[in-house]
N, C-alpha and C positions, 0 to 999 in steps of 0.2 A: 432314371434311377434313384435321384437323389430323392425324390416324392416317397419313394417306396421305404428307403431309410429312413427318412425322416418321421414317417408313417408307424415303422417299428419302435422307433426311438421314445414316440408320445405312446403308444402303448406302454411299452416297455417302462415308462416314466410313472404311468398309471398305476399300472403293478405294484413299482416299487415303492410310491408312496402309500397306497395301501397297506402292503405289507409292513413297512415302518410305523405306521400308525397303529395294526395288530398288534406291533409289540408291546405298543401300553396299554391294550386290553386285557396283555396276559399279566403285568405289572398287575394291573386294577384287578385282576381275579384271585391273584393272592393275595391282595389286603383284603378283600372282601371276604376270600374263605378263611382266612385268619382271623376275622372282627367276627365269622360266625362260631368258628371254635372255641373263641373265648368268651365269647356271650353263653354258650351251651354250655363250657365246662366250669367256668369262672362265674358265670352270674345266674346259674340254672333257667336262661332265659331264649327265646330264640325267635328270630324275625323270618319268615317266607320271604320276604321282599326280596331282603339279602340274596337268601340261597337262590330265588329264581333270575337273580341280577347275575349272578355268578353264570350260571345255568345259559343267560341270555349274551355274555360276554363269551364264553366257551362257545357258543352256537357262531357268534359273528366271526371270532377268530379264526376257527375251523374251516367255517363257509366260504369267507372272503381271503383266508390265508391260502385256498386252493392256487388261486392264480399266480402270486407270488412264489409258491412253491415251483410250480412251471417254467417261472421266469429264470428263477434263479438253481432248475435245476435237481431242486432238494425233493421233488417226488420219489416214488417207489420205482423204480426199473428194473423189471426184469433184463440185465443185458449182457446175456450169456454173449452174446456176439458183438452187442454195438461198442463193446470197450476196446476191441480190438481192431477197428474200422477204422480207415483213413476218415479224414474229416469229409471228403467228398461222401463217401458211403454215410456216414451218419447225416449227414443233409439230406439224403434220399432218404433215412427210417423218419428223421425228425416232417419231411413234407407230407410222406405219405401218412406218415402215423397219424401225424393231424389233419389231413383231409379225411382220411378213412374212417379212423376212430373217435379221435377227441370231437373236431365239431359237431359232427353225429351224435355222439354221446352227448354234449351239452346241449343239441336243437330237441334232442329228446326229454332231456330234465327240463329245460324249459317249457315245452309242450305241456311234460304231466305234472308241472307244480304250478303253474301261474293259475289254474282255475280253484287250484287248492289255497293259494296266497289272496287268489281274490274272492273268494268266500269267505276268508276269515276277517279280511277288509270291509266287507258289504253288512258284515254285522261289528265292526270295531272288537275281535275276540280278545277276551282278557284273561285272565288264572282263572282256573278250575279250584282254586285253592284261598279261602277267607284271608285275605289279607295281602293277598300277591299281586305283583306285578299285571296293569292291567293292559297292556300291548303286546300281548301274543302275537297278533297280526303283524308285527314288525320283525318278530323273530321268524315269522313264516316266509314272511318277504325274502330273507336272505336267502333260500333256496334258487327261485328264479334270478335273482342277483347274482348268484354264485356263476350261475349257469352262464351269463352274460359277461361276467369278470372271466372266468377261465377261456368260455371263447375268445376274447378279443387279446387276450395274454397267447392262445394258441394261434390267433392271427399272425400277430408278432414272431412268435417261434415262425409259422408258415413262412413270412416276408424275409426274414434272417434266411432259413434253409433256400428259399428261392434266388437270392441272390446268392448265395455261396453256390449253387447250383450253375447259376447264370453265369460265373465266373469265367474269365477270358482266360485262357492256359498262356502260365507263367512260360518263358525261354526255359533253359534246359537245366538251370539251375532252381533249386527249392531256398534258396536262402531269403525270398522273402515271409515276412512272418506273417500280412495280411493275403488276405486273397484282392487280387487286382481291381477288380471291380466295387469292393466295399471301399477299398483305399482311393478309388478314384472319385466314388458318390461320397466320400468323407471330405476331398480336396475340393469338391465343388462347392460343397455347403458351408467351409470355411472360408 
């Protein structure tokens, strides 16, 4: 089981690092949008490339932030019953939800967007606007990349849920804060 825990940690580390990088994209978006506003209102000028760069950064932050939102449990969840469940029930919901819903949706998005992105790459699609950014194919590549990163975060969530479901029942007391199997796997790794 230590290899499962190690695998989950690697996938979660990838999502976490991506999320922290995307936080800087948000700051860059704010600064660029401020420049667009200042150019427009103070200097009666504008830049389509600056406006499109804000759109590109927003797309990257949104699409690549999906995995980070799943990992940190910041996604929208209709949890009428989930919040009242015990940890074992939550683990079942997370495991089954990942297998039955999340991973198939990621596969559908990947399959549906792959040719869309490849067509854009085949012609090195650029902006339709004069003075716009030339790399629209990079922006379109974010769709299948988002499906892959979200699926990897889902696999990490599934591994965590699986480890919790495989927990060896503790003695009559519930004093232990960590599930026994997770504790054993972390001790083996340390």
